[in-house]
C-alpha positions as CSV (number, residue, x, y, z in Angstrom):
1,M,0.0,0.0,0.0
2,D,1.4,3.4,-0.9
3,L,1.7,5.7,2.1
4,P,3.6,8.8,1.0
5,G,3.5,10.6,4.4
6,F,4.8,7.5,6.1
7,M,7.7,7.1,3.7
8,L,8.7,10.7,4.0
9,S,8.9,10.6,7.8
10,G,10.7,7.2,7.6
11,I,13.6,8.6,5.6
12,G,13.6,11.9,7.3
13,M,13.4,14.4,4.5
14,K,15.2,17.5,5.8
15,K,13.5,20.2,3.8
16,M,10.1,19.6,5.2
17,N,8.8,20.2,8.7
18,K,9.2,16.9,10.5
19,G,6.3,17.5,12.9
20,I,3.9,18.0,10.0
21,I,5.2,15.0,8.2
22,M,4.9,12.7,11.2
23,L,1.4,13.9,12.1
24,A,0.2,13.5,8.5
25,A,1.8,10.1,8.4
26,A,0.3,9.0,11.7
27,I,-3.2,10.1,10.6
28,S,-2.8,8.1,7.4
29,L,-1.4,5.1,9.3
30,A,-4.2,5.2,11.9
31,S,-6.9,5.4,9.2
32,C,-5.4,2.4,7.4
33,A,-4.8,0.5,10.7
34,A,-8.5,0.6,11.4
35,H,-8.8,-1.7,8.4
36,G,-5.8,-3.8,9.5
37,D,-3.6,-3.2,6.5
38,V,-0.7,-1.1,7.6
39,D,2.8,-1.8,8.9
40,L,4.1,0.9,11.3
41,V,7.7,-0.3,10.7
42,P,9.5,1.0,7.6
43,T,10.7,-1.6,5.2
44,K,13.9,0.3,4.5
45,P,16.8,-0.8,6.8
46,A,18.2,1.5,9.4
47,S,21.1,3.6,8.3
48,A,22.8,3.7,11.7
49,P,26.1,1.7,11.8
50,S,25.1,-1.2,13.9
51,Y,26.6,-4.6,13.4
52,Y,26.7,-8.3,14.3
53,C,30.0,-9.3,15.8
54,T,31.3,-12.8,15.6
55,W,33.4,-12.9,18.9
56,A,30.8,-14.5,21.1
57,V,29.9,-17.3,18.7
58,Q,33.6,-17.9,18.0
59,N,33.9,-18.5,21.8
60,Y,31.1,-21.0,21.6
61,M,32.6,-23.3,19.0
62,Y,35.3,-25.0,21.1
63,G,34.0,-28.1,22.8
64,Q,31.3,-29.0,20.3
65,G,31.4,-32.7,19.6
66,L,33.6,-33.5,22.6
67,P,32.4,-36.1,25.2
68,T,33.4,-33.8,28.1
69,M,34.8,-30.3,28.5
70,D,36.6,-28.4,31.2
71,A,35.0,-25.0,31.5
72,E,38.4,-23.6,32.6
73,Q,39.4,-23.9,28.9
74,L,37.0,-21.0,28.2
75,E,38.7,-18.5,30.4
76,G,41.4,-15.9,29.7
77,G,44.0,-16.3,27.0
78,T,43.2,-20.0,26.5
79,G,39.6,-19.3,25.7
80,A,40.5,-16.4,23.4
81,Q,42.9,-18.7,21.4
82,H,40.2,-21.3,21.0
83,A,37.9,-18.5,19.7
84,R,40.6,-17.4,17.1
85,D,41.0,-21.0,16.0
86,A,37.3,-21.3,15.4
87,F,37.3,-18.6,12.8
88,T,37.1,-20.4,9.5
89,E,35.4,-20.0,6.1
90,H,33.3,-23.1,6.9
91,N,32.0,-21.8,10.2
92,M,31.3,-18.4,8.7
93,L,29.9,-19.3,5.3
94,G,29.3,-23.0,5.3
95,E,25.7,-24.4,4.9
96,K,25.0,-23.8,8.6
97,G,27.5,-20.9,8.9
98,W,27.0,-17.8,10.9
99,A,26.5,-15.4,8.0
100,K,24.0,-17.8,6.3
101,T,21.8,-18.5,9.3
102,F,21.8,-15.7,11.8
103,Y,19.3,-12.7,11.8
104,P,17.5,-13.3,8.5
105,K,14.9,-10.6,9.3
106,V,17.4,-7.7,9.9
107,R,20.6,-8.5,8.1
108,G,20.2,-5.4,5.9
109,D,20.3,-3.3,9.2
110,L,23.6,-4.9,10.3
111,Y,27.2,-5.0,9.1
112,F,28.7,-8.4,9.5
113,L,31.8,-7.8,11.7
114,V,34.6,-10.3,11.6
115,D,36.4,-10.3,14.9
116,D,39.7,-11.6,16.2
117,G,41.0,-14.6,14.2
118,Y,40.1,-13.9,10.6
119,Y,43.4,-12.2,9.7
120,D,46.9,-13.1,8.6
121,N,50.1,-11.1,9.3
122,G,49.1,-9.6,12.6
123,M,46.1,-8.2,14.5
124,A,46.2,-4.8,12.8
125,S,46.8,-6.1,9.2
126,M,43.2,-6.4,8.2
127,E,44.4,-9.1,5.7
128,L,42.3,-12.2,5.2
129,D,44.0,-15.5,6.2
130,T,44.1,-17.6,3.0
131,Q,44.5,-20.8,4.9
132,K,41.3,-20.2,6.9
133,F,39.5,-18.8,3.8
134,P,40.8,-20.9,0.9
135,S,38.0,-19.9,-1.5
136,F,39.0,-16.3,-1.4
137,A,42.1,-15.9,-3.7
138,G,44.0,-13.0,-5.2
139,S,45.6,-9.9,-3.7
140,P,44.7,-8.7,-0.2
141,T,42.3,-6.2,-1.7
142,Q,40.7,-8.8,-3.9
143,R,40.3,-11.3,-1.1
144,L,38.6,-8.6,1.0
145,Q,36.4,-7.5,-1.8
146,L,35.3,-11.1,-2.4
147,L,34.5,-11.7,1.2
148,N,32.5,-8.5,1.3
149,Q,30.5,-9.6,-1.7
150,A,29.8,-12.9,-0.1
151,V,28.5,-11.2,3.0
152,I,26.3,-8.9,1.0
153,K,25.0,-11.8,-1.1
154,E,23.6,-13.3,2.2
155,G,21.7,-10.1,2.8
156,W,24.0,-8.3,5.3
157,R,24.6,-4.6,4.9
158,G,28.3,-5.3,4.3
159,L,31.6,-6.5,5.8
160,A,33.1,-4.8,8.9
161,L,36.7,-5.4,10.2
162,W,38.2,-5.8,13.6
163,S,41.8,-4.9,14.6
164,R,43.8,-4.6,17.7
165,G,46.4,-1.8,17.7
166,T,46.6,0.9,15.1
167,P,46.1,-0.1,11.5
168,N,48.0,3.1,10.6
169,D,49.2,2.2,7.1
170,P,47.3,4.4,4.6
171,A,47.3,1.5,2.2
172,L,44.9,-0.3,4.5
173,I,42.4,2.6,4.2
174,Q,42.8,2.5,0.5
175,R,42.3,-1.3,0.5
176,S,39.0,-0.9,2.4
177,K,37.9,1.8,0.0
178,D,38.6,-0.4,-3.0
179,A,36.9,-3.4,-1.4
180,N,33.9,-1.2,-0.4
181,V,34.3,-1.9,3.3
182,H,32.8,0.9,5.4
183,Y,33.5,0.1,9.1
184,W,36.5,-0.6,11.3
185,K,36.2,-1.8,14.9
186,I,39.6,-0.8,16.6
187,D,40.5,-2.2,20.0
188,G,43.1,0.1,21.3
189,G,45.7,2.1,19.4
190,D,45.6,5.4,17.6
191,G,46.6,7.4,20.7
192,D,47.2,10.6,18.8
193,F,44.0,10.2,16.7
194,A,46.1,10.5,13.5
195,L,44.0,7.7,11.8
196,Q,40.9,9.8,11.9
197,T,42.7,12.6,10.0
198,V,44.2,10.2,7.4
199,K,40.9,8.5,6.7
200,Q,39.2,11.8,6.4
201,S,41.4,12.7,3.5
202,L,41.6,9.3,1.8
203,Y,38.2,7.7,2.5
204,P,35.7,9.9,4.5
205,G,33.0,7.1,4.1
206,L,35.0,4.8,6.4
207,L,33.6,4.8,9.9
208,L,36.0,4.3,12.8
209,E,35.0,2.8,16.1
210,H,37.4,3.4,19.0
211,V,37.4,2.3,22.6
212,R,39.1,2.6,25.9
213,G,39.6,-0.9,27.0
214,E,37.6,-1.8,30.1
215,G,37.3,-4.9,32.3
216,P,33.9,-6.6,32.4
217,F,33.0,-4.8,35.6
218,N,32.8,-1.2,36.6
219,G,34.7,0.4,39.5
220,N,35.1,-1.3,42.9
221,W,32.9,-4.4,42.2
222,A,33.2,-5.6,45.8
223,Q,31.4,-2.5,47.0
224,D,29.2,-0.5,44.7
225,G,30.5,-1.2,41.2
226,R,30.1,2.3,39.7
227,F,31.7,3.5,36.5
228,G,32.4,7.0,37.9
229,P,32.0,10.5,36.4
230,Q,33.6,11.3,33.0
231,D,34.4,15.0,32.9
232,W,35.2,16.8,29.7
233,N,39.0,16.1,30.1
234,S,38.7,12.4,30.8
235,D,40.6,10.0,28.5
236,R,37.4,8.4,27.4
237,L,35.9,11.8,26.4
238,A,39.1,12.6,24.6
239,I,38.5,9.5,22.4
240,I,34.8,10.3,21.9
241,K,35.8,13.7,20.6
242,H,38.0,12.1,17.9
243,T,36.0,9.2,16.5
244,D,32.9,8.3,14.7
245,V,31.7,5.6,17.1
246,Y,32.8,4.9,20.7
247,R,32.0,1.4,22.1
248,T,31.3,1.1,25.8
249,Y,33.2,-2.3,25.8
250,D,32.8,-5.7,27.2
251,V,30.6,-6.7,30.1
252,S,29.7,-9.9,32.0
253,T,26.7,-12.0,31.1
254,F,24.8,-11.7,34.4
255,L,25.4,-8.0,35.2
256,S,25.5,-6.6,31.7
257,I,22.5,-4.2,32.2
258,P,23.8,-2.1,35.1
259,T,27.4,-2.2,33.8
260,T,26.3,-1.0,30.4
261,L,23.7,1.5,31.7
262,D,26.2,3.2,34.0
263,R,28.8,3.6,31.3
264,V,26.3,5.0,28.8
265,E,24.9,7.4,31.3
266,E,28.2,8.8,32.5
267,L,29.5,9.2,28.9
268,L,26.4,11.0,27.8
269,K,26.6,13.2,30.9
270,G,30.2,14.0,30.0
271,A,29.3,14.9,26.4
272,Q,26.2,16.9,27.0
273,G,26.4,20.6,26.2
274,H,28.9,19.9,23.5
275,P,27.1,19.6,20.2
276,E,30.4,19.4,18.4
277,V,30.7,15.8,19.7
278,T,29.2,14.0,16.8
279,A,30.3,10.4,17.7
280,L,27.7,7.8,18.4
281,L,27.9,5.5,21.4
282,N,27.7,1.7,20.8
283,C,26.5,-0.2,23.8
284,E,27.2,-3.7,22.3
285,D,24.6,-6.4,22.8
286,E,22.2,-4.5,25.1
287,A,19.8,-3.9,22.1
288,T,16.9,-2.3,24.0
289,I,19.2,0.1,25.8
290,A,20.6,1.2,22.5
291,A,17.2,1.5,20.9
292,T,15.8,3.6,23.8
293,L,18.8,5.9,24.3
294,G,19.8,6.5,20.7
295,C,23.0,4.4,20.6
296,T,24.2,1.9,18.0
297,M,24.5,-1.9,18.6
298,G,27.4,-4.3,18.5
299,I,25.2,-7.5,18.7
300,M,26.9,-10.6,19.9
301,R,24.1,-12.9,20.9
302,H,23.5,-15.9,18.6
303,P,20.9,-18.8,18.6
304,L,23.3,-21.7,19.1
305,V,22.5,-23.7,22.3
306,G,22.9,-27.2,23.6
307,L,26.0,-28.0,21.4
308,R,28.6,-28.4,24.2
309,P,29.0,-31.2,26.8
310,S,29.3,-30.8,30.5
311,G,26.2,-28.6,31.0
312,D,26.7,-26.5,27.8
313,P,28.7,-23.7,29.4
314,D,28.9,-20.4,27.6
315,V,30.9,-17.6,29.3
316,F,29.3,-14.9,27.1
317,F,25.6,-15.8,27.5
318,N,24.3,-17.9,30.4
319,G,22.1,-17.7,33.4
320,G,18.3,-17.3,33.9
321,R,18.0,-14.4,31.3
322,Q,18.8,-16.9,28.6
323,V,19.9,-14.2,26.2
324,K,20.5,-16.7,23.3
325,R,16.7,-17.3,23.4
326,R,16.0,-13.6,23.1
327,M,16.7,-13.0,19.4
328,D,13.5,-11.2,18.8
329,E,14.7,-8.4,21.0
330,V,17.3,-7.5,18.5
331,V,14.8,-7.5,15.7
332,R,12.5,-5.2,17.6
333,A,15.3,-2.9,18.6
334,L,16.6,-2.6,15.0
335,H,13.1,-2.1,13.7
336,W,12.6,0.8,16.1
337,Q,15.9,2.3,14.8
338,R,14.3,2.4,11.4
339,I,11.8,4.8,13.0
340,A,14.1,6.6,15.4
341,E,17.8,6.6,14.4
342,P,20.7,6.9,16.9
343,Y,22.1,10.3,17.3
344,A,25.3,12.1,18.5
345,A,26.5,11.8,22.1
346,G,26.8,15.5,22.4
347,S,23.2,16.2,21.2
348,G,20.7,17.4,23.8
349,Y,20.7,16.9,27.5
350,V,20.3,14.1,30.0
351,N,18.6,13.6,33.4
352,R,19.6,11.0,35.9
353,D,18.2,10.0,39.3
354,E,21.2,10.7,41.5
355,S,19.5,9.6,44.8
356,D,18.1,6.2,43.8
357,V,20.8,3.8,42.7
358,L,19.9,0.1,42.0
359,T,22.6,-2.5,42.6
360,D,22.6,-6.0,41.0
361,D,25.1,-8.6,42.1
362,W,26.0,-12.2,41.4
363,V,28.4,-14.9,42.7
364,F,30.1,-16.2,39.6
365,E,30.8,-19.9,39.2
366,R,33.2,-21.5,36.7
367,G,31.7,-21.5,33.3
368,E,29.8,-18.3,33.9
369,T,32.6,-15.8,33.1
370,W,35.9,-15.6,31.2
371,D,37.4,-13.6,34.1
372,S,38.8,-16.2,36.4
373,S,39.6,-13.6,39.1
374,V,36.0,-13.3,40.2
375,I,35.0,-16.9,40.4
376,G,33.4,-17.6,43.7
377,K,33.1,-13.9,44.5
378,D,30.1,-11.6,45.0
379,V,30.3,-9.0,42.2
380,K,28.2,-5.8,42.5
381,Q,27.3,-3.4,39.7
382,G,25.1,-0.3,40.2
383,A,23.3,2.2,38.0
384,A,20.7,4.9,38.4
385,A,17.1,3.7,38.9
386,R,16.0,6.2,36.3
387,F,17.7,7.9,33.3
388,S,16.3,9.9,30.4
389,R,17.7,11.6,27.4
390,N,16.0,14.9,26.3
391,L,13.0,14.2,28.6
392,P,12.0,14.6,32.2
393,L,12.7,11.6,34.3
394,P,10.0,8.9,34.2
395,I,7.9,8.7,37.4
396,V,8.1,5.1,38.7
397,T,5.7,3.6,41.3
398,T,6.1,0.1,42.7
399,N,5.2,-1.8,45.8
400,G,8.5,-3.6,46.0
401,E,11.6,-4.1,43.9
402,A,11.9,-1.6,41.0
403,P,13.2,-2.2,37.5
404,Y,15.7,0.1,35.8
405,V,13.6,2.6,33.8
406,I,15.1,4.7,30.9
407,A,13.5,6.9,28.2
408,G,14.6,9.1,25.4
409,K,13.3,11.6,22.9
410,F,14.8,11.6,19.4
411,P,15.6,14.5,17.0
412,N,12.6,13.5,14.8
413,G,10.2,13.7,17.8
414,A,9.9,9.9,18.4
415,V,10.0,8.8,22.0
416,A,11.1,5.5,23.6
417,V,10.7,4.1,27.1
418,C,12.1,0.9,28.5
419,T,12.1,-1.2,31.7
420,L,15.0,-3.5,32.4
421,G,15.1,-6.6,34.6
422,R,17.3,-7.3,37.6
423,V,19.7,-9.9,38.9
424,T,20.7,-10.5,42.5
425,K,22.8,-13.3,44.0
426,D,19.7,-14.7,45.7
427,K,17.5,-14.4,42.6
428,D,18.5,-14.9,39.0
429,W,17.0,-12.8,36.1
430,H,13.5,-11.4,36.9
431,S,11.4,-8.4,35.7
432,P,9.9,-6.4,38.6
433,L,6.7,-4.6,37.5
434,A,6.1,-0.9,38.1
435,G,3.7,1.8,37.1
436,V,5.5,4.2,34.9
437,T,4.4,7.7,33.9
438,L,6.4,9.5,31.2
439,D,6.1,13.2,30.1
440,T,6.9,12.9,26.4
441,G,7.6,16.6,26.0
442,G,4.6,17.2,23.9
443,S,5.6,14.6,21.3
444,L,2.9,13.2,19.0
445,G,5.0,10.0,18.6
446,P,5.6,7.5,17.4
447,F,6.3,5.8,20.7
448,G,8.5,2.8,21.2
449,I,7.8,0.7,24.3
450,F,10.1,-2.0,25.6
451,G,9.9,-4.2,28.6
452,H,7.3,-5.3,31.1
453,Y,5.0,-2.9,33.1
454,Q,2.3,-2.8,35.6
455,S,1.0,0.1,33.6
456,L,2.4,2.9,31.4
457,T,1.0,6.4,31.1
458,L,2.2,8.7,28.3
459,T,1.5,12.4,28.8
460,I,1.6,13.9,25.3
461,G,0.6,17.5,25.8
462,K,-2.5,18.2,23.9
463,M,-4.7,15.2,23.1
464,P,-6.0,15.2,19.5
465,N,-9.8,15.3,19.0
466,H,-11.3,11.9,18.8
467,P,-8.0,10.2,19.5
468,R,-7.2,6.9,17.8
469,I,-4.4,4.7,19.1
470,V,-2.8,2.0,16.9
471,A,-0.1,-0.4,18.1
472,Q,2.2,-3.1,16.6
473,D,4.7,-5.6,17.8
474,L,8.0,-4.2,16.4
475,A,8.8,-7.7,15.2
476,G,5.5,-7.8,13.3
477,E,4.0,-6.4,10.1
478,K,0.5,-5.3,11.0
479,A,-0.9,-2.6,13.3
480,T,-3.9,-3.1,15.6
481,D,-6.4,-0.4,16.8
482,I,-6.2,-0.4,20.6
483,T,-8.2,2.8,21.2
484,K,-10.9,1.0,23.2
485,R,-8.3,-1.0,25.2
486,V,-6.5,2.0,26.8
487,A,-7.6,4.8,29.1
488,V,-7.6,8.2,27.6
489,H,-7.7,11.1,30.1
490,N,-7.0,14.8,29.4
491,A,-3.6,14.8,27.8
492,A,-2.5,11.3,28.6
493,I,-3.1,7.7,27.8
494,T,-2.6,4.7,30.1
495,L,-1.7,1.3,28.7
496,P,-2.2,-1.7,31.0
497,G,0.9,-3.9,31.4
498,K,-0.9,-6.9,30.2
499,L,-1.8,-5.1,26.9
500,I,1.8,-4.2,26.4
501,D,2.7,-7.9,26.9
502,Q,0.0,-9.0,24.5
503,I,0.7,-6.6,21.7
504,G,4.5,-6.4,22.2
505,L,4.9,-10.2,21.9
506,S,2.2,-10.9,19.4
507,S,4.5,-11.6,16.5
508,G,7.2,-13.3,18.5
509,T,9.1,-16.4,17.4
510,K,7.9,-19.7,19.0
511,G,10.0,-20.4,22.0
512,D,11.7,-17.0,22.1
513,L,11.9,-15.4,25.6
514,S,12.3,-11.8,24.6
515,D,10.8,-8.9,26.5
516,P,7.9,-7.1,24.7
517,G,8.7,-4.4,22.2
518,M,6.0,-2.4,20.4
519,V,5.3,0.9,18.6
520,I,2.2,3.0,19.0
521,E,0.8,6.0,17.1
522,I,-1.8,8.5,18.5
523,T,-3.8,10.4,16.0
524,G,-7.1,12.3,15.8
525,H,-9.7,13.1,13.2
């Protein structure tokens, strides 16, 4: 069905008033949704530089087919070497290879990033190993070009490359340009930021991701586990000022939410008030945090389970959250980013609840982490109970334990809100329910809603005459009119938590354990 207004807002035409476009689109969508024939999710893939990274699945390959396995083999340098050895053409591009089977619905939204182990001649060579990839012959440029073409053929956005240290040879930039590779993930190196200057002159279309290496836990993990303030002169902000993307770096499987949240919050606080900071933040595999707060993703989760002996240990994804059975969350988050794209770290302002800090903790056993130093120890990680970007803080009401609650307003007027589950040493992954009220800053939407709620109230400013509310699972393809299933009062609507669960999971994959994720539009006539 041809919906011109929708397509205009979806691709963000800059010469027209975005508010008018989005309102006209929403009216058109709601009218069609009444007849059940509209998809609120644009079909065009997101343009933000998110990617699928192979590192976690590489780490899951060792041990498959063995009668028994010692989980200690997965830790530290030994585990990393097993992961490098697992990077082969067969594992990546064979009949059941990662590039052929993972994320069929959203490959066009993701680069396929080859991590540690694909290379020859050193970690910063970005040269494809011919023994591991025997089908890709020719010069280094030709091999890279052929691999990129193979990835694109499978539906991915394109190939992205990992390196450790500084790939400071201008010839490497030219090679990527000739091979049509657009993204580099750089672990360490480039201390004087010279690479950014060189690529700007030779290949401005190449996106560089830099990091400051972090351990998997923030701060003093035996006490409060906080990341700490990042002022304008911190070494992390220095990198953010001189890169295209800054990745918040590795986290543990059980405590990834507070660890990632605290890092994102402190970095955004440090960058606020500086619109010249155009870098995007990448918060790795925490897809719904990325979708809500305008960050990019470095997805690592994969669907491979039950392929190892001795309890099927996986130091990247384990525990009650069962992240590898939450693949729909990635689809929903990326579909939201087709509606509301990530934006610069220095754009807008942030609010954080400084008085209410939630702390998760876990006593790690062998097979639950690659960091052998914390095995048997109670590790704590804390983050603010509430955080918002370009919005007032959400109001959260609960009779007991609270979830983390975050929200964000995007440059195009879209608004997202998210609740995130908890982990404590006495209770594995769980999702506390709360009543959440969010002042959307007068936005007319669309609104992205992630997570579980007791209820959610959206205050939108002025309610349209004869309001109509349509909703859709972000993993689905058809909107539903829910006007009669919500409470409309003055300038607000309230959605029951059970309705969010029902709509936000209505198009889920059988057996998938993802949290709900939905989009709603409010219009009038």
